[in-house]
C-alpha positions in Angstrom: -94.0 -1.3 -73.3 -97.7 -1.6 -74.0 -99.6 -0.8 -70.8 -103.2 -1.9 -70.3 -105.3 0.4 -68.2 -106.1 -0.8 -64.7 -109.9 -1.2 -64.3 -110.5 0.8 -61.2 -113.7 2.4 -60.0 -114.0 5.8 -61.5 -115.1 8.9 -59.5 -118.6 8.5 -58.2 -119.1 11.8 -56.3 -118.4 15.4 -56.2 -118.8 16.9 -52.7 -120.4 20.2 -52.0 -118.6 22.7 -49.9 -120.8 21.8 -46.9 -120.1 18.1 -47.4 -116.4 18.6 -47.7 -116.3 20.6 -44.4 -118.2 17.8 -42.7 -115.9 15.1 -44.1 -112.9 17.1 -42.8 -114.5 17.5 -39.4 -115.2 13.8 -39.2 -111.7 12.6 -40.1 -110.2 15.1 -37.7 -112.4 14.0 -34.8 -111.0 11.8 -32.0 -110.5 8.1 -32.8 -111.7 8.4 -36.4 -109.3 6.8 -38.8 -109.9 5.7 -42.4 -111.6 2.4 -41.5 -113.8 4.0 -38.9 -114.6 6.8 -41.3 -115.8 4.4 -44.0 -117.9 2.3 -41.6 -119.7 5.2 -40.0 -120.3 6.8 -43.4 -121.8 3.5 -44.5 -124.0 3.5 -41.5 -125.4 7.0 -41.6 -125.0 7.9 -45.3 -123.4 11.3 -44.7 -120.7 12.9 -42.6 -123.1 15.5 -41.1 -125.3 12.8 -39.6 -122.3 10.7 -38.6 -120.9 13.6 -36.6 -124.1 13.8 -34.6 -123.8 10.0 -33.9 -120.2 10.0 -32.6 -121.0 10.7 -28.9 -123.6 7.9 -28.6 -121.5 5.4 -30.6 -118.4 6.0 -28.4 -120.5 5.7 -25.3 -121.8 2.3 -26.4 -118.2 1.2 -26.9 -117.5 1.9 -23.3 -116.0 5.4 -23.4 -116.2 7.1 -20.1 -115.7 10.7 -21.3 -117.0 12.8 -24.1 -115.3 12.2 -27.5 -113.8 15.2 -29.1 -115.5 16.2 -32.3 -113.6 18.6 -34.6 -115.3 22.0 -34.3 -116.5 23.7 -37.5 -114.4 26.8 -37.0 -111.3 24.6 -36.6 -112.0 22.8 -39.9 -112.8 26.1 -41.7 -109.4 27.5 -40.5 -107.7 24.4 -41.9 -109.4 24.9 -45.3 -108.4 28.6 -45.2 -104.7 27.6 -44.6 -104.9 25.2 -47.6 -106.3 27.9 -49.8 -103.6 30.3 -48.8 -100.9 27.8 -49.9 -102.7 26.9 -53.1 -103.8 23.4 -52.0 -107.1 21.8 -52.8 -108.8 19.1 -50.7 -109.8 16.1 -52.8 -112.1 13.4 -51.4 -112.0 9.7 -52.1 -113.8 8.9 -55.4 -113.7 12.5 -56.5 -111.9 13.5 -59.7 -108.2 14.1 -59.0 -107.9 11.3 -56.3 -105.2 8.8 -57.4 -107.2 5.8 -58.9 -105.1 3.0 -57.5 -104.9 4.5 -54.1 -108.7 4.6 -53.9 -108.8 0.8 -53.8 -106.3 -0.1 -51.2 -107.5 -1.3 -47.8 -108.6 1.8 -45.8 -107.6 4.6 -48.2 -107.4 8.1 -46.7 -110.8 9.8 -47.2 -109.2 13.2 -48.0 -105.9 14.3 -49.6 -104.4 17.8 -50.0 -103.0 18.3 -53.5 -100.9 21.1 -55.0 -100.1 20.9 -58.7 -101.4 19.2 -61.8 -104.3 16.8 -61.5 -103.4 15.0 -64.8 -100.2 13.4 -63.4 -102.3 11.8 -60.6 -104.7 10.3 -63.0 -102.0 8.4 -65.0 -100.5 5.0 -64.2 -97.8 5.5 -61.6 -94.6 3.7 -60.6 -92.8 4.3 -57.3 -89.1 4.5 -56.7 -87.6 4.7 -53.2 -84.3 4.1 -51.5 -81.6 5.2 -49.1 -81.2 8.8 -48.0 -77.4 8.3 -47.9 -77.4 6.9 -51.4 -74.3 6.1 -53.3 -73.3 8.0 -56.4 -73.9 4.9 -58.4 -77.3 4.4 -56.9 -78.4 7.9 -57.7 -77.1 7.6 -61.3 -79.0 4.4 -61.9 -82.2 5.9 -60.3 -81.9 8.9 -62.6 -81.6 6.7 -65.6 -84.5 4.4 -64.7 -86.9 7.1 -63.6 -86.2 9.1 -66.7 -86.8 6.1 -69.0 -90.0 5.1 -67.2 -91.2 8.7 -67.3 -90.6 8.9 -71.1 -92.6 5.6 -71.5 -95.6 7.3 -70.0 -95.5 6.4 -66.3 -95.8 9.0 -63.6 -93.0 8.6 -61.0 -93.8 8.9 -57.4 -91.6 9.0 -54.3 -91.3 10.6 -50.9 -89.1 13.7 -51.6 -86.4 12.4 -49.2 -82.7 12.9 -49.7 -80.8 10.5 -51.9 -82.8 8.0 -54.1 -86.1 9.8 -53.8 -84.6 13.1 -54.9 -82.9 11.5 -57.9 -86.2 9.9 -59.0 -88.1 13.2 -58.7 -85.5 15.2 -60.6 -85.3 12.7 -63.5 -89.1 12.7 -63.9 -89.8 16.4 -63.6 -90.2 16.8 -67.3 -92.5 13.8 -67.7 -94.5 13.9 -64.5 -93.7 13.2 -60.9 -95.7 13.0 -57.6 -94.2 13.7 -54.2 -96.0 12.2 -51.2 -95.3 14.2 -48.1 -95.4 13.0 -44.4 -96.2 16.5 -43.1 -98.4 19.2 -44.5 -98.4 19.6 -48.3 -96.7 23.0 -47.9 -94.0 21.8 -45.4 -90.6 21.4 -47.0 -88.8 18.4 -45.7 -85.9 18.0 -45.9 -85.1 21.8 -46.1 -82.5 21.3 -48.8 -85.2 20.1 -51.2 -87.0 23.5 -51.2 -86.3 24.2 -54.8 -87.3 20.7 -55.8 -90.5 21.0 -53.8 -91.4 24.2 -55.7 -90.6 22.6 -59.1 -92.9 19.6 -58.3 -95.7 21.9 -57.2 -95.5 23.6 -60.6 -94.7 20.8 -63.0 -96.0 17.7 -61.1 -98.0 17.2 -57.9 -97.5 17.3 -54.2 -100.0 15.3 -52.0 -100.4 14.9 -48.3 -102.8 13.3 -45.8 -102.0 15.8 -43.0 -103.2 19.4 -42.6 -101.2 22.2 -44.2 -98.5 23.6 -41.9 -98.1 20.3 -39.9 -94.4 19.4 -39.4 -93.9 15.7 -40.0 -93.7 13.4 -37.0 -92.1 10.0 -36.8 -95.4 8.1 -37.1 -96.3 10.0 -40.2 -93.5 8.5 -42.4 -94.9 4.9 -42.5 -98.3 6.4 -43.3 -96.7 8.3 -46.2 -94.9 5.1 -47.4 -98.2 3.3 -47.5 -99.6 6.0 -49.9 -96.5 5.8 -52.1 -96.9 2.1 -52.7 -100.7 2.3 -52.8 -100.9 4.7 -55.7 -98.4 2.8 -57.8 -98.4 -0.3 -60.1 -95.2 -1.3 -58.5 -92.3 -0.2 -56.4 -88.5 -0.2 -57.1 -86.2 -0.2 -54.2 -82.7 0.9 -55.3 -80.7 1.0 -52.0 -82.1 0.2 -48.5 -80.9 -1.2 -45.2 -82.5 -4.2 -43.7 -84.5 -1.9 -41.5 -85.5 1.2 -43.3 -88.4 3.2 -44.6 -87.9 1.8 -48.1 -88.3 -1.7 -46.8 -91.5 -0.6 -45.1 -92.7 0.8 -48.4 -91.9 -2.6 -50.1 -93.8 -4.4 -47.3 -96.8 -2.2 -47.9 -96.6 -2.9 -51.6 -96.7 -6.6 -51.0 -99.8 -6.3 -48.8 -101.5 -4.2 -51.4 -100.8 -6.7 -54.2 -98.3 -4.4 -56.0 -95.2 -5.5 -57.8 -91.9 -5.2 -56.0 -88.6 -4.7 -57.8 -85.1 -4.3 -56.2 -81.6 -3.5 -57.4 -79.0 -5.9 -56.0 -75.9 -4.6 -54.3 -72.6 -5.6 -52.7 -73.2 -7.8 -49.7 -70.6 -5.8 -47.7 -72.6 -2.5 -48.3 -75.2 -2.0 -45.6 -77.3 -0.1 -48.1 -77.7 -3.3 -50.0 -79.0 -5.4 -47.1 -82.6 -4.6 -47.6 -82.6 -4.9 -51.4 -80.7 -8.2 -51.5 -83.2 -9.6 -48.9 -86.1 -8.4 -51.0 -84.7 -10.3 -54.0 -84.3 -13.4 -51.8 -87.9 -13.0 -50.8 -89.2 -12.9 -54.4 -88.8 -9.3 -55.6 -87.8 -9.0 -59.2 -84.1 -8.2 -59.7 -83.4 -5.0 -61.6 -80.2 -3.9 -63.3 -81.8 -1.9 -66.1 -85.1 -0.4 -67.0 -86.0 -3.3 -69.3 -86.3 -5.5 -66.2 -89.1 -3.3 -64.9 -90.8 -3.0 -68.3 -90.8 -6.8 -68.7 -92.0 -7.3 -65.2 -94.9 -4.9 -65.5 -95.9 -6.5 -68.8 -95.8 -10.1 -67.5 -97.4 -9.5 -64.1 -99.9 -6.7 -64.7 -102.7 -9.3 -64.6 -102.0 -9.9 -60.9 -102.4 -6.3 -60.1 -105.6 -6.1 -62.1 -107.1 -9.1 -60.2 -106.1 -7.6 -56.9 -107.6 -4.2 -57.7 -110.8 -5.9 -59.0 -111.1 -7.8 -55.7 -110.9 -4.6 -53.7 -113.3 -2.8 -55.9 -115.8 -5.6 -55.6 -115.3 -5.7 -51.8 -115.9 -2.0 -51.4 -119.0 -2.1 -53.7 -120.5 -4.9 -51.6 -120.1 -3.1 -48.3 -123.6 -2.9 -46.7 -124.9 -0.5 -44.1 -124.2 -1.6 -40.5 -127.0 -2.9 -38.3 -128.2 -2.5 -34.7 -126.6 -4.8 -32.1 -127.5 -6.0 -28.6 -125.4 -5.6 -25.5 -124.8 -9.3 -25.5 -123.3 -9.0 -29.0 -120.9 -6.3 -27.8 -119.8 -8.5 -24.9 -119.4 -11.5 -27.2 -117.1 -9.5 -29.6 -115.1 -8.0 -26.7 -114.5 -11.4 -25.2 -113.2 -12.6 -28.6 -110.6 -9.9 -28.7 -107.2 -9.8 -26.9 -103.8 -8.0 -27.0 -102.7 -10.1 -30.0 -104.2 -8.9 -33.4 -107.1 -11.1 -34.5 -108.5 -11.2 -38.0 -112.0 -10.1 -38.7 -113.0 -13.5 -40.1 -111.7 -15.2 -37.0 -113.8 -12.8 -34.8 -116.9 -13.6 -36.9 -116.2 -17.4 -36.6 -115.6 -17.2 -32.8 -118.7 -15.1 -32.1 -121.0 -16.7 -34.6 -122.4 -13.3 -35.3 -123.2 -11.8 -38.7 -120.2 -9.8 -40.1 -122.3 -6.7 -40.1 -122.9 -7.1 -36.4 -119.2 -7.5 -35.7 -118.4 -4.4 -37.7 -120.7 -2.2 -35.8 -119.3 -3.4 -32.4 -115.8 -2.8 -33.7 -116.8 0.7 -34.8 -118.1 1.5 -31.3 -115.0 0.1 -29.7 -112.8 2.1 -32.1 -114.6 5.3 -31.3 -114.2 4.6 -27.6 -110.4 4.2 -28.1 -110.4 0.6 -27.0 -109.0 -1.2 -30.1 -106.1 -0.9 -32.5 -106.3 -1.9 -36.2 -103.5 -3.3 -38.3 -103.1 -4.4 -41.9 -105.3 -7.3 -43.1 -108.3 -6.3 -41.1 -106.7 -7.4 -37.8 -107.9 -6.0 -34.5 -106.4 -6.0 -31.0 -107.7 -4.7 -27.6 -105.5 -1.8 -26.3 -103.8 -2.7 -23.0 
């Protein structure tokens, strides 16, 4: 397979130690997520200035009590824990940050990494599936992951039991990345301790959460979003109709990535999710050639999607000042049902930059929830 490189934005910055500490404090502060982080950084140009602005911005959004800003000693302690376990903190657009992940909607500003940086810089393909995988599913996964690895792709997955484990094991020799839901040093599940250690040495482990943090239920969908975001495409080998693997596939579709699925016996509940994905348009896979052909034929779609996101990020302008009447207008346009940003702009007749700054204030005040596709809802 001849793979064309994806034209993504190359690293544009290298943070100083002081800037890295300020970035960490900002993303660890209350009500600051990836979208809010980007918007406030655009407004103030640096994390140090943004930290000083958080109290006033949250007050304008209607917050009645002081917002919690991550103290400097707390961030320093987190960095010390990372150093102790051999992890490095990599910022968005720095060397070592996965290129395709950098251009998804609201990428994580910071990632902890243990292992080799070169495997993160190569084109990546994700393989996910059932934890209670069948022997046949694990065997097929091992074959496909090994063949794709030998073709030059880095294989990424979530280090879960079953299909994830088989994919990582097959790609150890050629390059594999494990995306973790908890801290980068936290072994989950426990029986994958040896595999975790091998990947740390021969591949790469990445995590959005702080070192030492045990994974929580809400962390797994966030992990799945990173798995699909850093990959050209996602193969689902076995998955129930409602499963983490299906969530990963849904994220891949939202991100413009290619989705592949292995069909299964309709009587096997582990085939429900993959069979439905195929009905919904995923490429059917019975051998590695199906993936190679799919990547070769459809890579242009991924390229266009990435270019669109790069252009959108490069056109982002600093936010502007707004009036109290503008805040009231935006708040009135919101409700409990998620509303798209374009719809809010149309309903309020405000400039998009004015709408963004009001949403930033409301976000820091803890009054809104954001979902995929730049959709916003008022919290009940």
